[in-house]
N, C-alpha and C positions, 0 to 999 in steps of 0.2 A: 129452533133449537136446539135436534138432538143431533139432526146432521151433521150438524157444525162441526159438532163435538168428536162427530167421524172421522168426517174429512181435516178436520186438525191433527187425528191421532194420527192415521194414515198415511201423510204429509209427513210427518215427524217418526213413521216408521222406513218409512220409501226413504229418507234423508239415512236416518241409520242404514241401510242396507246398504245404500250409495254406500257408504263414507267406511263400510266394513268392507265392501269387494272390490272397493279403490286403492285399499293398503297393498293389498297382494303389488294389483299391475302395476302398482311404483319400485317394486320389488323386481317388480321384472323383469319391467325396462330400465333399469338400473344393473341392473346382471348384461340386460345386452346389449346395451350399453357397450359399458367394460370390454365385454367379452369385443366385441367389433374394432374399440381399439387396442384393446390387448395384443389380436392378431395381427390387425393395420400392422404397428409395431414391432411387432418378428418377425413381420413378413421386409419389412424398411430394415431391419438391423439386419438380416437376410441377405434383403441387397445389398449394403451397405458392407458389409463383412464378407461378401465377395472377396473382395479391395487387396480383404488385412488379412486376407485368408482365416474369417472367427466367424463360424456361423453354427450356427443354435439348427440342430434337428428338428424338425416337425412332426409328434407325434404325439401318440394321445395322452400323453402324462400332460409334452410340453406345452400341448392346445387345452385343456386344461385349465391347468396355470394358468396362464395365455389372460382366457377365457372368461371364468373368473371372476383372479384378479383385476387384471386389464395392465394398464401401467405402470403400480408393482411390482405385481407380478414375471412378468418380465426386466425389471429389473433384478428381480428375484434373480430368473433363470439366468442370467449375463452375469451376474454375483459370482453363482454357482459354476458357470459354466470358464469362468477366470480359476477358479480357485479350485478346480477340479482338473 
């Protein structure tokens, strides 16, 4: 009976450990997906913007903004470029 209690405690601790470690993984995956979407949108906007004469230079800062914030970051960069 004692081993059953140890087994149940071990299972509970393993479950808690997986939950704790899975949370940062979800955040990391969300950042990666936002980064990919932002980068693709920035590249597509620059490809289409060449025909209109309106592009956003891709440098460290624009890549970080598009990568971290995703689509809203690219919209911010477009609005910022239009206002300046």
